[in-house]
C-alpha positions in Angstrom: 4.2 -7.7 -38.7 1.7 -10.4 -37.7 3.1 -13.4 -35.7 2.8 -17.0 -36.1 1.7 -18.9 -33.4 4.9 -20.3 -33.0 6.9 -16.8 -33.3 4.2 -15.7 -30.3 4.7 -18.2 -28.1 8.3 -17.3 -28.2 7.8 -13.5 -27.2 5.3 -14.6 -24.5 6.9 -17.6 -23.1 4.0 -19.8 -23.2 3.8 -22.8 -25.7 2.3 -23.4 -29.1 -0.7 -25.0 -27.5 -1.4 -22.7 -25.3 -1.7 -19.9 -27.8 -3.7 -22.1 -30.2 -6.1 -22.6 -27.3 -5.9 -19.0 -26.4 -7.2 -18.3 -30.4 -9.9 -21.4 -30.1 -11.0 -19.8 -27.1 -11.7 -16.5 -28.2 -9.4 -14.7 -25.8 -7.0 -13.8 -29.0 -8.3 -12.7 -32.1 -6.0 -14.1 -35.5 -6.2 -14.9 -38.8 -6.0 -18.3 -40.2 -3.4 -18.8 -43.0 -3.8 -21.6 -46.2 -1.6 -24.0 -44.8 -3.7 -24.4 -41.4 -1.9 -21.9 -38.9 -2.5 -18.2 -37.3 -1.6 -14.8 -38.0 -1.5 -12.7 -34.7 -1.0 -9.3 -34.5 1.4 -8.2 -31.6 -0.7 -6.0 -30.0 -3.4 -8.5 -29.9 -1.3 -11.0 -28.4 0.4 -9.0 -25.7 -3.0 -7.7 -24.5 -3.5 -11.5 -23.7 -0.1 -12.2 -22.5 2.5 -10.2 -21.1 5.6 -10.0 -23.4 8.5 -11.6 -22.0 12.1 -9.2 -22.2 14.3 -10.4 -25.1 17.7 -12.0 -24.0 20.5 -9.9 -24.2 23.8 -11.4 -25.9 25.1 -9.0 -23.4 27.3 -10.5 -20.7 26.1 -9.0 -17.3 28.9 -7.8 -15.1 30.1 -10.1 -12.6 28.5 -9.2 -9.2 31.4 -10.8 -7.0 33.4 -7.8 -7.9 31.4 -5.1 -7.7 30.4 -6.4 -4.0 33.9 -6.1 -3.0 34.3 -2.5 -4.1 30.8 -0.8 -3.1 30.4 -2.7 0.3 33.7 -4.0 1.7 32.9 -4.1 5.6 29.9 -6.4 4.6 32.2 -8.5 2.6 34.5 -8.9 5.9 31.5 -9.0 8.6 29.9 -12.0 5.7 33.2 -13.2 5.8 33.6 -13.4 9.5 30.1 -15.3 10.1 31.4 -17.7 7.5 34.3 -18.9 9.4 32.6 -18.3 13.1 29.8 -21.0 11.2 32.6 -23.2 9.8 34.2 -23.9 13.1 31.2 -24.2 15.3 30.5 -27.0 12.2 33.5 -28.2 13.1 32.6 -28.7 17.2 29.4 -30.1 16.5 30.7 -33.1 14.4 33.7 -33.9 16.9 30.9 -33.5 20.0 28.7 -35.8 17.3 31.6 -38.0 17.1 32.5 -38.6 20.9 28.8 -39.1 21.5 28.7 -42.0 18.8 32.2 -43.6 20.1 30.3 -43.2 23.8 27.1 -45.1 22.5 29.1 -48.3 21.2 31.4 -48.6 24.0 28.3 -48.8 26.3 26.3 -51.0 24.0 29.8 -53.4 24.0 29.5 -53.4 27.7 25.9 -54.6 27.8 26.0 -58.3 28.8 24.4 -60.3 26.1 20.9 -61.6 26.1 21.6 -65.2 26.7 24.2 -65.1 29.4 21.1 -63.1 31.8 19.8 -66.5 31.7 17.1 -68.7 29.1 14.0 -67.6 29.2 11.4 -69.5 29.8 9.5 -70.7 27.2 5.9 -70.3 27.1 3.7 -73.2 27.3 0.7 -74.1 25.7 -2.8 -74.0 26.5 -3.1 -77.5 27.4 0.0 -77.7 29.3 -1.5 -74.6 31.3 -5.1 -76.1 32.0 -3.5 -79.5 33.2 -1.0 -77.8 35.1 2.1 -78.7 33.4 5.4 -76.5 34.0 
């Protein structure tokens, strides 16, 4: 049973233009149909492009239940690790908030730039040359 370019693309996971380019370049041999399409032998197609596995309608079993049954000690260790990491994150956030509050208090305690004394205006070139100021 020969495949159309569209069916060949589906079976290899490639696009139709990729399949037709491969035919035109000689990578795959195919027969031309009367309507302008191509018919490709599956063996010729899969020689050039690997086939993808066809999807099953079967729903795979949930990994979660299998993990608990097979590796209960690992599950407990991982849960403890997650708990310790969550606690460390809470501590880090609390420390960050303390540092932020301290920075705000220090910023408010600094005197305003105008209170230190107004800066001297800079003199222009001629004023410095003449010696005014």
